[in-house]
C-alpha positions as CSV (number, residue, x, y, z in Angstrom):
1,M,-207.3,-143.5,-99.4
2,S,-203.7,-144.1,-99.2
3,H,-202.1,-146.0,-96.4
4,A,-200.1,-142.8,-95.4
5,I,-203.3,-140.9,-95.1
6,A,-205.1,-143.6,-93.3
7,H,-202.1,-143.9,-90.8
8,E,-202.7,-140.3,-89.7
9,A,-206.0,-141.3,-88.0
10,R,-206.0,-140.6,-84.4
11,P,-207.4,-143.1,-82.0
12,T,-210.5,-142.2,-80.1
13,G,-208.7,-142.3,-76.7
14,R,-206.0,-139.9,-77.9
15,R,-208.5,-137.5,-79.2
16,A,-210.3,-137.6,-75.8
17,W,-207.0,-136.9,-74.1
18,R,-206.5,-133.9,-76.5
19,Y,-209.8,-132.4,-75.3
20,L,-208.8,-132.9,-71.6
21,A,-205.3,-131.2,-72.5
22,L,-207.3,-128.2,-74.1
23,A,-209.4,-127.9,-71.0
24,G,-206.4,-128.1,-68.7
25,A,-204.8,-125.3,-70.8
26,I,-207.7,-122.9,-70.0
27,V,-207.2,-123.6,-66.4
28,L,-203.5,-123.3,-66.7
29,A,-203.9,-120.0,-68.6
30,S,-206.1,-118.5,-65.8
31,A,-203.4,-119.5,-63.1
32,L,-200.6,-118.1,-65.3
33,A,-202.6,-114.8,-65.8
34,A,-203.1,-114.5,-62.0
35,F,-199.4,-115.2,-61.3
36,L,-198.3,-112.5,-63.7
37,S,-200.7,-110.0,-62.3
38,F,-199.4,-110.9,-58.9
39,A,-195.7,-110.5,-60.4
40,G,-196.5,-107.0,-61.3
41,V,-196.5,-107.4,-65.0
42,Q,-197.7,-104.1,-66.6
43,W,-200.8,-105.6,-68.5
44,P,-204.3,-104.6,-68.0
45,T,-206.0,-107.6,-65.8
46,A,-208.3,-108.5,-68.6
47,G,-205.7,-108.4,-71.2
48,V,-203.5,-110.9,-68.7
49,L,-206.3,-113.3,-68.8
50,L,-207.2,-113.1,-72.5
51,S,-203.8,-113.3,-73.8
52,G,-202.5,-115.9,-71.5
53,T,-205.3,-118.3,-72.4
54,I,-204.9,-117.6,-76.1
55,A,-201.1,-118.4,-75.7
56,V,-201.4,-121.5,-73.4
57,T,-204.2,-123.0,-75.5
58,L,-202.4,-122.5,-78.9
59,A,-199.2,-124.0,-77.1
60,A,-201.4,-126.9,-75.9
61,V,-202.7,-127.6,-79.4
62,A,-199.1,-127.5,-81.0
63,L,-197.8,-129.7,-78.4
64,A,-200.4,-132.4,-78.6
65,S,-200.9,-132.2,-82.5
66,P,-197.7,-130.7,-84.2
67,R,-199.6,-131.3,-87.5
68,S,-202.4,-128.9,-86.4
69,G,-199.8,-126.6,-84.9
70,L,-198.0,-126.3,-88.3
71,V,-201.5,-125.6,-90.0
72,L,-202.1,-122.8,-87.4
73,L,-198.5,-121.6,-87.5
74,L,-198.8,-121.2,-91.4
75,M,-201.8,-119.2,-90.9
76,A,-200.1,-117.0,-88.0
77,I,-196.8,-116.3,-89.6
78,P,-197.9,-113.1,-91.3
79,L,-198.4,-111.9,-87.7
80,F,-194.9,-112.8,-86.4
81,D,-194.3,-109.0,-86.0
82,F,-197.8,-107.9,-85.4
83,A,-200.6,-108.3,-82.7
84,T,-198.3,-109.2,-79.7
85,L,-199.9,-111.0,-76.8
86,G,-197.0,-110.3,-74.5
87,P,-196.3,-107.2,-72.3
88,P,-194.2,-104.4,-73.6
89,S,-191.3,-105.7,-71.8
90,A,-191.4,-109.2,-73.4
91,P,-193.5,-109.0,-76.7
92,F,-194.4,-112.2,-78.3
93,T,-197.3,-113.2,-80.8
94,A,-199.3,-116.1,-81.5
95,A,-196.9,-117.1,-84.1
96,H,-194.0,-117.5,-81.6
97,V,-196.0,-119.6,-79.4
98,L,-197.0,-121.8,-82.3
99,L,-193.6,-122.2,-83.5
100,G,-192.2,-123.1,-80.1
101,G,-195.2,-125.4,-79.4
102,T,-195.1,-127.3,-83.0
103,I,-191.3,-127.8,-83.0
104,L,-191.5,-129.1,-79.4
105,G,-194.4,-131.4,-80.3
106,W,-192.3,-132.6,-83.3
107,L,-189.3,-133.3,-81.2
108,A,-191.3,-135.1,-78.7
109,R,-192.6,-137.5,-81.6
110,V,-189.0,-137.9,-82.7
111,V,-188.0,-139.1,-79.5
112,R,-190.9,-141.5,-79.4
113,D,-190.7,-142.7,-83.0
114,R,-187.8,-141.6,-84.8
115,S,-188.3,-143.6,-87.9
116,T,-191.6,-141.9,-88.9
117,A,-190.8,-138.6,-87.4
118,L,-187.5,-137.6,-88.9
119,P,-187.7,-136.5,-92.6
120,A,-185.4,-138.2,-95.0
121,F,-182.0,-136.5,-95.5
122,T,-181.2,-134.5,-98.5
123,P,-178.3,-132.4,-99.6
124,L,-180.6,-129.3,-99.4
125,L,-181.6,-129.9,-95.7
126,G,-177.9,-130.5,-95.0
127,G,-177.0,-127.0,-96.4
128,L,-179.6,-125.4,-94.3
129,G,-178.2,-127.1,-91.2
130,L,-174.9,-126.0,-92.0
131,L,-176.1,-122.3,-91.9
132,V,-176.7,-122.9,-88.1
133,V,-173.4,-124.4,-87.7
134,A,-171.8,-121.2,-89.6
135,G,-173.7,-118.9,-87.3
136,L,-172.3,-120.7,-84.3
137,G,-168.8,-120.4,-85.9
138,S,-169.3,-116.6,-86.3
139,L,-169.4,-116.3,-82.7
140,I,-165.8,-116.5,-82.6
141,A,-165.0,-113.2,-84.3
142,S,-168.2,-111.5,-83.9
143,L,-168.6,-107.8,-83.5
144,A,-171.7,-108.1,-81.5
145,P,-171.6,-111.6,-79.8
146,A,-175.1,-111.1,-78.0
147,T,-176.6,-110.3,-81.3
148,T,-175.0,-113.3,-83.2
149,A,-176.0,-115.7,-80.5
150,F,-179.8,-114.5,-80.7
151,N,-179.6,-114.8,-84.5
152,T,-178.1,-118.1,-84.5
153,F,-180.9,-119.3,-82.2
154,R,-183.5,-117.7,-84.9
155,L,-181.4,-119.8,-87.6
156,L,-181.9,-123.1,-85.3
157,A,-185.7,-122.5,-85.1
158,L,-186.1,-121.9,-88.9
159,F,-184.0,-125.2,-89.5
160,L,-186.3,-127.0,-87.0
161,L,-189.3,-125.7,-88.6
162,A,-188.0,-126.7,-92.1
163,M,-187.6,-130.1,-90.7
164,V,-191.2,-130.2,-89.5
165,V,-192.4,-129.2,-92.8
166,M,-190.5,-131.7,-94.5
167,W,-191.9,-134.4,-92.1
168,R,-195.4,-133.2,-92.8
169,A,-194.7,-133.2,-96.8
170,S,-193.2,-136.5,-96.8
171,T,-195.8,-137.8,-98.9
172,P,-197.5,-136.1,-102.0
173,E,-200.6,-135.4,-100.1
174,G,-199.0,-133.8,-97.5
175,A,-197.1,-131.5,-99.6
176,F,-200.1,-130.8,-101.6
177,S,-202.3,-129.8,-98.4
178,L,-199.2,-127.4,-97.4
179,V,-199.1,-125.7,-100.8
180,R,-202.8,-125.3,-101.0
181,L,-202.9,-123.8,-97.5
182,L,-200.0,-121.5,-98.2
183,V,-201.9,-120.2,-101.2
184,W,-205.2,-119.6,-99.5
185,V,-203.5,-117.7,-96.7
186,A,-201.9,-115.6,-99.4
187,V,-205.4,-114.8,-100.9
188,A,-206.6,-113.7,-97.6
189,L,-203.5,-111.4,-97.1
190,V,-204.4,-109.6,-100.3
191,G,-207.7,-109.0,-98.9
192,V,-206.0,-107.1,-96.2
193,E,-203.9,-105.3,-98.7
194,A,-206.9,-104.3,-100.9
195,V,-208.1,-102.5,-97.7
196,Q,-204.9,-100.8,-97.0
197,Y,-204.5,-99.6,-100.7
198,L,-208.0,-98.3,-101.1
199,L,-208.4,-96.9,-97.4
200,P,-205.1,-96.3,-96.2
201,G,-206.2,-94.0,-93.4
202,L,-208.1,-96.9,-91.7
203,G,-204.7,-97.9,-90.1
204,V,-205.1,-101.5,-90.7
205,G,-201.7,-103.3,-90.6
206,R,-198.6,-101.8,-91.8
207,I,-198.3,-99.5,-94.8
208,A,-195.0,-97.9,-96.6
209,T,-195.3,-94.6,-98.4
210,Q,-192.8,-92.8,-100.5
211,G,-192.7,-90.2,-103.1
212,L,-192.2,-90.9,-106.9
213,E,-190.4,-88.6,-109.1
214,S,-193.6,-87.2,-110.1
215,T,-194.1,-86.2,-106.3
216,A,-197.1,-88.5,-106.1
217,L,-197.4,-90.5,-102.9
218,L,-196.8,-94.2,-103.5
219,V,-198.9,-96.3,-101.1
220,R,-197.3,-99.6,-100.5
221,P,-199.3,-102.0,-98.6
222,A,-197.5,-104.7,-96.4
223,A,-200.3,-106.4,-94.7
224,F,-199.0,-107.3,-91.4
225,F,-195.3,-107.6,-92.5
226,L,-192.3,-105.2,-91.5
227,D,-191.9,-104.5,-95.4
228,P,-193.8,-104.4,-98.5
229,N,-191.1,-106.7,-100.0
230,F,-191.6,-109.4,-97.8
231,L,-195.5,-109.5,-98.4
232,A,-194.6,-109.3,-102.2
233,G,-192.2,-112.2,-102.0
234,Y,-194.7,-114.5,-100.4
235,L,-197.5,-113.4,-102.7
236,S,-195.0,-114.0,-105.7
237,A,-194.3,-117.6,-104.5
238,A,-198.0,-118.4,-104.1
239,A,-198.9,-116.9,-107.4
240,L,-196.2,-118.9,-109.2
241,A,-197.4,-122.1,-107.5
242,C,-200.9,-121.5,-108.8
243,G,-199.3,-120.9,-112.3
244,A,-197.6,-124.3,-112.1
245,M,-200.8,-126.1,-111.1
246,L,-202.9,-124.3,-113.6
247,V,-200.9,-125.3,-116.7
248,R,-201.4,-128.8,-115.5
249,A,-205.1,-128.7,-115.1
250,R,-207.0,-131.6,-116.7
251,S,-210.4,-129.5,-116.7
252,W,-211.7,-126.2,-116.8
253,H,-213.0,-126.8,-113.3
254,E,-209.6,-127.6,-112.0
255,G,-208.1,-125.0,-113.7
256,L,-210.5,-122.4,-112.2
257,V,-209.5,-123.8,-108.6
258,W,-206.0,-122.4,-109.4
259,A,-206.6,-119.6,-112.0
260,V,-208.7,-117.5,-109.3
261,P,-206.1,-117.6,-106.3
262,G,-203.2,-117.2,-108.8
263,A,-204.7,-114.0,-110.3
264,I,-205.4,-112.6,-106.9
265,T,-202.0,-113.1,-105.6
266,A,-200.4,-111.9,-108.7
267,A,-202.5,-108.7,-108.7
268,G,-201.6,-108.4,-104.9
269,M,-198.0,-108.6,-105.7
270,L,-198.1,-105.9,-108.4
271,V,-199.9,-103.6,-105.9
272,T,-196.9,-103.9,-103.5
273,F,-194.7,-102.0,-106.0
274,S,-191.8,-104.5,-105.1
275,R,-189.4,-104.4,-107.8
276,T,-187.6,-107.3,-106.0
277,A,-190.7,-109.4,-106.2
278,W,-191.3,-108.5,-109.8
279,V,-188.1,-109.7,-110.9
280,G,-188.4,-112.9,-108.8
281,F,-191.9,-113.5,-110.3
282,A,-190.7,-112.8,-113.9
283,V,-187.8,-115.6,-113.6
284,G,-190.3,-117.9,-111.9
285,A,-192.9,-117.4,-114.7
286,V,-190.3,-118.3,-117.1
287,L,-189.4,-121.4,-115.3
288,V,-193.4,-122.4,-115.0
289,L,-193.8,-121.9,-118.8
290,L,-190.7,-124.1,-119.6
291,T,-191.6,-126.9,-117.2
292,A,-195.2,-127.1,-118.5
293,P,-196.4,-130.4,-120.0
294,A,-194.8,-130.7,-123.5
295,E,-197.8,-130.9,-125.3
296,R,-199.1,-127.6,-123.9
297,R,-195.8,-125.7,-123.7
298,K,-195.9,-123.8,-127.0
299,K,-199.4,-122.8,-126.9
300,L,-198.8,-121.5,-123.3
301,I,-195.7,-119.5,-124.3
302,I,-197.6,-117.8,-127.0
303,V,-200.6,-116.9,-124.9
304,A,-198.4,-115.6,-122.0
305,V,-196.5,-113.3,-124.4
306,V,-199.6,-112.1,-126.0
307,I,-201.4,-111.5,-122.6
308,A,-198.2,-109.5,-121.3
309,V,-197.9,-107.3,-124.2
310,A,-201.6,-106.6,-124.4
311,A,-201.6,-105.7,-120.7
312,V,-199.0,-103.1,-120.9
313,P,-201.0,-100.1,-122.1
314,F,-203.6,-100.8,-119.3
315,L,-201.0,-100.7,-116.4
316,P,-201.2,-97.4,-114.2
317,S,-198.6,-95.1,-114.6
318,S,-197.2,-95.7,-111.0
319,I,-196.3,-99.3,-112.0
320,T,-194.9,-98.6,-115.3
321,A,-192.6,-95.9,-113.7
322,R,-191.5,-98.1,-111.0
323,V,-190.6,-100.9,-113.6
324,A,-188.6,-98.2,-115.5
325,T,-186.4,-97.7,-112.7
326,I,-185.3,-101.2,-112.7
327,F,-183.3,-100.6,-115.9
328,E,-182.1,-97.2,-114.3
329,P,-180.6,-98.2,-111.2
330,Q,-178.9,-94.9,-110.7
331,A,-182.5,-93.0,-110.9
332,S,-183.4,-94.6,-107.7
333,G,-181.7,-94.1,-104.5
334,S,-182.6,-97.3,-102.8
335,L,-181.9,-99.2,-106.1
336,S,-178.5,-97.7,-106.3
337,T,-177.7,-98.2,-102.9
338,R,-178.0,-101.9,-103.6
339,Y,-175.7,-101.9,-106.5
340,L,-173.1,-99.8,-104.5
341,M,-173.6,-102.2,-101.3
342,V,-172.3,-105.0,-103.5
343,V,-169.0,-103.1,-104.0
344,S,-168.8,-102.6,-100.1
345,S,-169.5,-105.9,-99.4
346,V,-166.7,-107.3,-101.6
347,Q,-164.4,-104.7,-100.1
348,M,-165.4,-106.0,-96.6
349,L,-164.3,-109.5,-97.4
350,G,-160.8,-108.4,-97.5
351,Q,-161.0,-108.1,-93.7
352,Y,-163.7,-110.5,-92.9
353,W,-163.5,-113.3,-95.3
354,L,-162.4,-115.9,-92.9
355,G,-164.4,-115.4,-89.6
356,G,-167.0,-112.9,-90.7
357,T,-168.4,-110.3,-88.6
358,G,-170.7,-112.4,-86.9
359,L,-174.6,-112.6,-87.7
360,G,-175.8,-109.3,-87.4
361,G,-172.5,-107.7,-87.3
362,F,-172.7,-106.4,-90.8
363,E,-174.2,-102.8,-90.0
364,L,-171.6,-102.4,-87.4
365,A,-168.8,-103.1,-90.2
366,Y,-170.3,-101.5,-92.9
367,P,-170.2,-97.6,-92.4
368,P,-166.4,-97.2,-93.2
369,Y,-167.1,-99.1,-96.4
370,R,-170.3,-97.4,-97.6
371,Q,-169.8,-96.0,-101.0
372,P,-170.5,-92.1,-102.0
373,G,-173.9,-91.9,-103.2
374,S,-175.4,-94.7,-101.1
375,L,-178.2,-93.8,-98.8
376,A,-176.9,-93.3,-95.3
377,R,-180.0,-94.7,-93.6
378,I,-179.6,-98.1,-95.2
379,L,-177.2,-100.2,-93.1
380,H,-178.7,-103.5,-93.4
381,P,-177.5,-105.8,-96.0
382,H,-179.7,-106.2,-99.1
383,Q,-177.8,-109.2,-101.0
384,L,-178.2,-112.4,-99.1
385,F,-175.5,-114.3,-101.0
386,L,-172.9,-111.9,-100.2
387,A,-174.1,-111.1,-96.7
388,L,-173.8,-114.9,-95.9
389,W,-169.8,-114.7,-96.6
390,V,-169.3,-111.4,-95.1
391,E,-171.3,-112.3,-91.9
392,M,-170.2,-115.8,-91.2
393,G,-166.9,-116.3,-93.1
394,L,-165.8,-119.2,-94.9
395,L,-168.4,-121.5,-93.3
396,G,-171.0,-119.2,-94.3
397,L,-169.9,-119.4,-97.9
398,L,-169.4,-123.3,-97.7
399,A,-173.1,-123.3,-96.4
400,E,-174.3,-121.4,-99.3
401,L,-172.7,-123.5,-101.9
402,V,-174.1,-126.5,-100.2
403,I,-177.6,-125.0,-100.4
404,V,-177.2,-124.1,-104.1
405,A,-175.9,-127.7,-105.0
406,G,-178.8,-129.0,-102.8
407,I,-181.4,-127.0,-104.9
408,A,-179.6,-128.1,-108.2
409,I,-179.9,-131.8,-107.2
410,A,-183.5,-131.4,-106.0
411,W,-184.4,-129.8,-109.2
412,R,-182.7,-132.5,-111.3
413,R,-184.7,-135.2,-109.4
414,V,-188.0,-133.3,-110.1
415,H,-186.8,-133.0,-113.9
416,L,-186.3,-136.8,-113.9
417,R,-189.9,-137.2,-112.7
418,G,-191.3,-135.0,-115.4
419,Y,-192.2,-132.0,-113.2
420,P,-195.4,-133.4,-111.6
421,G,-198.0,-130.5,-110.4
422,V,-197.0,-129.9,-106.6
423,S,-193.2,-130.5,-107.2
424,A,-193.1,-127.9,-110.2
425,A,-195.2,-125.5,-107.9
426,V,-192.8,-125.7,-105.1
427,L,-189.8,-125.5,-107.5
428,A,-191.1,-122.4,-109.2
429,G,-191.8,-120.7,-105.8
430,S,-188.4,-121.7,-104.4
431,V,-186.5,-120.4,-107.3
432,A,-188.3,-117.0,-107.6
433,L,-187.5,-116.5,-103.8
434,V,-183.8,-117.3,-104.3
435,V,-183.6,-114.9,-107.0
436,E,-185.2,-112.1,-104.8
437,S,-182.5,-113.0,-102.3
438,F,-180.1,-111.2,-104.6
439,F,-181.8,-108.0,-103.8
440,Q,-183.2,-108.6,-100.2
441,Y,-181.7,-110.2,-96.9
442,Y,-184.0,-113.1,-96.7
443,L,-182.0,-115.1,-94.1
444,Y,-184.8,-115.0,-91.7
445,F,-187.7,-115.0,-94.2
446,E,-189.9,-117.8,-93.0
447,Y,-191.3,-118.4,-96.4
448,L,-188.0,-118.9,-98.0
449,W,-187.3,-121.7,-95.6
450,L,-190.7,-123.1,-96.0
451,F,-190.5,-123.3,-99.8
452,L,-186.7,-124.6,-99.7
453,A,-188.1,-127.4,-97.2
454,L,-190.9,-128.3,-99.4
455,L,-188.6,-128.7,-102.5
456,A,-186.3,-130.9,-100.4
457,A,-189.2,-133.1,-99.6
458,V,-190.7,-133.6,-102.8
459,S,-187.4,-134.4,-104.3
460,V,-187.5,-137.6,-102.6
461,H,-191.2,-138.5,-103.3
462,R,-191.5,-141.9,-104.8
463,R,-194.9,-141.6,-106.3
464,E,-197.4,-138.8,-107.3
465,V,-201.0,-138.3,-106.5
466,P,-203.6,-137.2,-108.9
467,G,-204.5,-133.2,-109.2
468,A,-200.9,-132.7,-107.3
């Protein structure tokens, strides 16, 4: 066992303190529930007790052990917009509690021992931090100052989460454990997705439906996400991570460990009918093949092409029809609107190139620039790279350029090390999500930040670990 892993062992006294903290959390939760009831919060009494207990307990765990908090948070992120614990007037979820507790617990460690708690600085991390600065700068000319301030706070929380992830992934073992966890959480979501797709009437989670040209109803599972494209983006990154590990497997058993979740998450991504994820996955798959071990690369490319061609006749017509619209953008209202929104965004830069509209101000400034033929109901930007400039002005553009440069530098560092398994897995997932950002507004998409943070972390690893 490496020194880094041995260093993580907890003294018995500290472990006992945590048990006492958890017990105290239960008592505090009961007191909080009683106070909320006395204050007149509109919750059922039993609901107050249960929700308060869950919230305080999770917060206590995350505060006492940010490592455990991060693990629980990665499991709860899909519930960011689902299963609220708070009352209608102040809804919050377990993910919000864990995010706050984990960040505060990590910050306490930074104050106590800065040398081991702060992650190594990288250009990519600097670019992510510059986004927060750009958000603050966009307050000056914001069309909606309150919205901009709130969204800047969201960016700050995501930036701090990225730093926590980099801290946890500072060793190859830590990075490997996070990638493996992200993969298996994705597999669990595919189980939810399967229930939604096969039995949409059960009302589990969220489902989007829309009509195809054939008038057939298209069921698009979203698990617990607000939009199927977000679920698909996560699944695409997880499937690519599995693919990168699979092509480096040293035995059939090791290959099976990654082939099974890879196949499950890839199938789940396909069933979301997300063209955005399909494009990102295709680019990521090419990257997986090109960065595979040299002695296997040629065979893998041949096998991949054969499988792809052989699978086409067996694809359902709903999928092939959906793929066809990618090459005929004017045939799809939502797709053509994305293209037309690019024209609108460029025109908006004529007025907002310097200070921006402010984070969240795009929707207020967009209507006069909306192009004929674009769907009136779509006001939210769908191209992250243009939206960063439009919403945050020159500072947003600068942050964007630094992030791209940071990705390129991290990529080169991974390349010089010969694309070890976990580094290649993180790189493929990151590139796929970045490509998908050309068609979606992924600024607050937690998985984009998670994979970029992992990429920043693995880029400064000094050693490798077998199997990762």
